[in-house]
N, C-alpha and C positions, 0 to 999 in steps of 0.2 A: 162363402162365409160360414155355412153350417159345418163344413168339414174342418175348417180352422178352429172353430169353437170346440168341436169334439176333441181335437188334438190338445187344445188348451185345457179342457176339462179333465182329460186323462192325465195330463202332465201334473195337474194340481194334486191329484191323488198321491203322487210320489212323495209329496211333503210328509205324509204320514206313513205310507207303506214302506218307505225306505229309511225311516228314522230309527236308529238303534242307539240307546243310551250308552254313554261312554262307560259307566260303572259296570255294565253287564260284561264287558270284555274282561275286566278284572275278576268279577264274580265267577265266571266260568273258565278262568285261566286261559284266555285266548290271546295268542301272540299276534297282535295287530301287525299287518305287513310282514309277517314271519320275522318279527324282531323281538329279541329279549328285552328285559327292562333296562339293561345297560347299553342298548342300541346295537348290540352285535346281532348277527343273523342267527336264526334258529337252524340247527344242524339238520338237514333233510337228506343228505346224500354224501357219497364218497367219490373222490376223483383223484387222478394222478396227473392232471393236465396243468392247472394253474393254481397259484396260491397268493392270497392278498394278506399282507401282514401289517397291522397298525398297532398291535399290543403284544406284550409278552405276559404269560401267566406266571404269577409269583407263587411261592410255596404256601402262602396264607390264603390262596384262592382269589386274590384280587388281580386286577389287570393294570399293567403299567404301560403308558404310551411310549412308543419307540418310533424312530424315523421309519417311514413306510418302505416296505419291500414288495416288489411284484416279481414272482417267480414263474417262469415258463418251463414246465417239466423239470423243476428243481434248479433251474439256472436263472440267476439274477438278470433282469432285463438291462440293468446298467452295464453288465459285462457284454451282453449281446450288442448293445448300441455302441459302446466305446470301442469295442474291437472292430466293428465295421467302419467306424470313423477313423480309427488309426490306420486301417488298411485302405482307406479312401474308396470304399465300395458301398453299395446299397446292401441293406441287411434284411429287408422284408421277405425275400424269397427264402433265405436261410431260416427265418422265423417260422414261415409256413411249414417247411420241412420238419423242423423241430416239433411244432405243436401237433402235426398230423401223425408223425412216426414215433415220437418219444425220444429221439436222439438227434444230435447234431450231424449234418452230412460232412463227408470229406470233400476235398476240392472237386473231384471228378463227379461225385454224386450231386453236388450243388450245381455244377455246370449243366449236367443232364437234366436236372429238375427244373432249372431256370429255363432251359430250352423247351421243355414240355409245357411249362406255363405260357411261354411266348407263343408256341404253336397253337395253344388252346384258346388264345385270347380273342381271336376274330369271331364275330357273331355270324350265325347262319342267316341266309337271306330272309327267311320268314320271320326271324326275330327282329331284324332291322325294320322290316315293313311293319311289324306289330308295334314297335316303339313309335314309329312315325304316325301310326293310326291312333295310338293310345294317347291322345292329347289330354293334358291335365296340368294343373298349376302346382302340383306337389310331386317331386321326383321320387320320394319314398313310396308313394302310391304307385307310380309307374313302375318302379323297381319290383315291387311285390307282384303286380299284375304280370310283368314280364317273366318273373321266376315261375309263377303258376302256369303260364302258357308254355314254358319250356318243357313241362311235364309231357305235353302232347307230342313233342318231337323226340322223346327218349323211349326207345323200344324196350328198355329195361327199367322203366321209371319206378316200378314197385318192388324191384329186387333189392333186398336189404342184406345181401351177402357182403362180406368184408371187401372183396375186390370191387364190387359195384359201388359201394358207399365211397370208397377212396376215389374211384373214377369220377363219380358225380361231384365230389367235394372239390377236386382239382379243377374240374371244368367250370363249376360255379365261381370259385375264387378267381380264376383267370378271366372270366367274362364280366364280372361285376364292373370293372373300370369302364369298359366299352358301353355297357348298358347305361350307366350313369352319365357318361360324357355325351352319348347320343341323345339321351332323354333331355339333358340340359340344352343342348344345341337346338333340339326341336322346340323346346319351350321358348327359348330365346328368339327363335324364328317366328313362331306363331303368335306369341304374346307381345314381343317387343319389336317385331318387324326387322330383325337382324338377318344377315345372310346365313343360310343353312350350310354348316360344315360337317360332313361325315368323313372323318379321317380314318384310314385303315391303320390299325396298330402295327408297329414294327416288331418282328419276332425277336430281335436282338436287344431291344430296349428293356430296361427294368420296368416293373409294374408302375412305380412312381413316375418315371419319365414318360411311359406310354400314356398315362392318364393326363399329364400336363400337355403332352403333344396333341392328344385327341380333343382336349378342351381348348387349347390356345394356339396350336400350330407350332412349327419348329422354331420360330423366332420369339415365342411368347414366354420363355422361361430361361432361368440361369441354372448352372450346375448346383449352386447353393439351394435354389428352389427345390430341385430334385432331392437333394440330401435331406432337407428339412421335411419335405412331404414323406419321404421314406421313413424318417424317424417317427413322424406322427402316426404312420400306419403300424409301425412296430409296437408302439406303446398302447395302441388301441386294439391290438389283435386279440387279446384275451384278458379276462379279469375274473377268473374263477367261475365256478358253477352257480354262484349265488346272485349274480346280477340278473335283472329282470328278463332281458331278452335271451340270455343263455339258458336260464331256467325254463323259459317258454319253449325253447327248442328241445330241451330235455323232456319236458312234460309231454309235448306232442310226439316226440320220438318214441317215448315209452309205450305209446299205443300201437306202434308198428306202422304208422302212416309213412307216406313216401317223403323223400328228401325235399322235394320242391314245396310241398305243403308245410313242412316243418320250418324250412328257412323263411318262407313267406310269413309265417306266424312270428318268427323272430324279428323280421323287418317291421311288422306292425307294432310290436312291443317297443322297439328302439325308436320309432317315430315319435313316441310320447314326449311331451315337454319336460316331464320329470326324469327322463332317461336320456336318450340320444339328442333330443331337442333342447337340452339344457344349454348347449353352447350358443344357441340363438338368443336365449334369454340373457346370457352374459353379455353378448354383443350389444343388445339393445340397452342394457344398463350402462355399459362402458361409454357408449355413444352419448347417452343422457348425461353422465357425469362429466364428460369432456366438454359438453355444451354449457352446463350449469356452473361448473367450478371455474372461476376466472383465472386464478393463479394456480397452475398445476404443481407448484412447488410449496404451496402454503399448507402446512400440516394442519393448522387450526381450521382453515376453511374446509379442507377435506374431511376432518373429523366431524365438524358440525353438520356437513351435508350427509355423511354416512349415518349419523345419529338420526337425522330426519327420515332417512330411508327405513331404519329400524323402527322408528316410531310410527310408520305407516302414513307419513305426511306427504311424501313425494315419490316420484317414479310410478310404479304400479300399485303402490300403497298396500303391499302384502307383507311388508316388514322383513323382507329377505334381501341379503346381499348375495347375489348369484355368483357362483364360482368359488365361494368360501364354505368350507366344511365338507365332510365326506362320512359315509356310514361306517367305514373301517379305518381309514387313515386319520392320524391325529397330529403327530409332530410334522409330518410332511407327506406329500403324495409324490412318489418317485417319478411318475409320468410328468407331473408339472415341473419338477426339478430339471429333468432332461430337456423338456420342451423350452423351458425358460433359458437354458444355456444357448440353444440354437436360435431362439427368438432374438437374443441380444446381437448375435452375429448377423442375423438377417436384417435387423433394424439398422445396423451400420451400413450394410450394402444398399439398403433402400432409402437411406437418409431419413429414418424415422426414429432416431434415438430419443428425441424429446418425448414422443408418445410412449416409448418403452420405459423411460424413466418415470413417467407419470403412472404407468401401469404397475411398475415395481413399487412405487410409493403407495399406491392404492392398495396393493396386496398387504403391505405392512400395516397400514392404518385400518383396513377392513378386518383383519384378524384381531387386532387390538379392540376394535369396536364390538365385535361379536363376543369375544371372550369376557369383556368387562361390562356388557350391557346390563342394565338394571332389570330387576324382576325376572331374570332368566330362571326357568324351571330347574335346570341343572347347569353346573359349571363344567363345560367340556372343552378340552383342548381342540382347536381347529386349525386347519391349514388351507392354503389355496389348492383347489383340485385342478385336474387337467383342463377343464373347460375354461378356466380363468385366462389361459394363454392361447388356447387352440384357435379361437376366432380371430385374434390379432395376427397370429401366424398365417392363417389361411388368407386373410385380407392382404398381408404383405406379399404373399405369393401371387396375389391377383385372382383368387378364386371367388366366385360369387356366393352369396349367402345361401342360395338355393341348394348348393351341393355340400354344405357343411355337415348336415346329418347323414346324407348318403355316403360321404367320405367315411364316417364312423362305421356304417354298414359294410363298406368296401374293405375295411380292416377287420372288423369283428366277425365277419363270416368265417374267418379262419378258426377262431375259437368255437363258433357255433358248430362247424363241421367236426372238429375234434371231439367236442362233447357229444354230438349225435353218434359218432362212431363208437365212443366209449359206452354210451347208454345202451346201445344195441349189441354190445359184445362182452359184457361181464356176466358171469354164471348166475348170480342170484338176482337178476333184474326182474322187476315186475312193473305193471302199469302204475304210474304215480296217481294216487287218489287220496287227497287230504280230506278232512272232515269239516263240515260246518254244522253248528248246532242251531236248530230251528227254535226261535224264541217267540214265534207268532202264537196268537191265541186260537183255540178251536172255534170254528164259526159254523152255525147251523145253515143248512141249505134251505133256501126259500124258493118254492116253485115260481116260475116266471109269471104266472097269473096273479100271484100275491105280492109282487114286488112294486 
């Protein structure tokens, strides 16, 4: 009891020691969350990897909202996705090549690269054993621990030369699907009493198909499931250097630390409910709405309930409609647009069009509710972000909620690795070290005998 009281006593001091008055941020011109007053990100670096566009700059210095664009090495992801769809092939492997190298592969290069990824996908025996021993309830935690343990098996773990960085990147990208699938199957076995399945990946399968095979077996998925998961991985692969997890990877990489430590730090960032974990919050909210709204086609009933959410009366009472709004995108999130296209096709195959139509109507009414809410500090154009549809898509594919955020990591590791390579290979690089202003008061030291 004495120990618990001490912990409580210490935690009570945080109420005062961690309190910083809001007006002080303005007084000292501190950009909270590295955000400008117009919600755009503070410029802290340069990159040639990805670009996120939600505004265009006008001659008078103002910003005009535009349909969102996401560029990978200067190439619109819509072109990447639609070309793969037209040629009826998966496109994630091509995306990996583009982001890591800076250019699109030709047919022979793509074939060789896909083969290399397939050959690198199987886990070493000691890694499999480690995953089985690392029991836990959160796969993101198991993923991070496994990545850190892989450091001990790499004889060149601390080598930051270009060749070694590329080797490590390809190896980690290839192995993430198996780590996640094995971790889930172990969790399902230990926590839910289900049979333990450790399926060896097929070298000739795409990454998307291999993941579904390792998760569900050869009869557990359709061709459309593979194509939709492949799409989801493409659109989650990169999002500029400013997203929290990529910035975390760049910050840690700037110190010269090893690849495994840096990627594990990125995983820790992505795990947060305000970042990669956001899709779980959307899923909880949509489930709640589906249960509480009796008529899924009644606009008035939907509007009234969404207003109650904004008024902090129902759901988690935080006043947020999850999946609506983005730090950069305004008119539209291109990732959500692409995923929504495939979500409709998948809903038809799975017989879940009624749910899709409900989600589509919710999107429309939620945007209207947020834009027109009373007492809003600023009037900002908002759109549905990628999280609004991703959980629904994963559920239709038959994937468990425990792997939703790990799936994000399985995709985003491509961008992480590309940014790490860039951070360690431009001429004018230096360790990233921002400043914090101390606003605490000077305190006299009192000898222990006088306290």
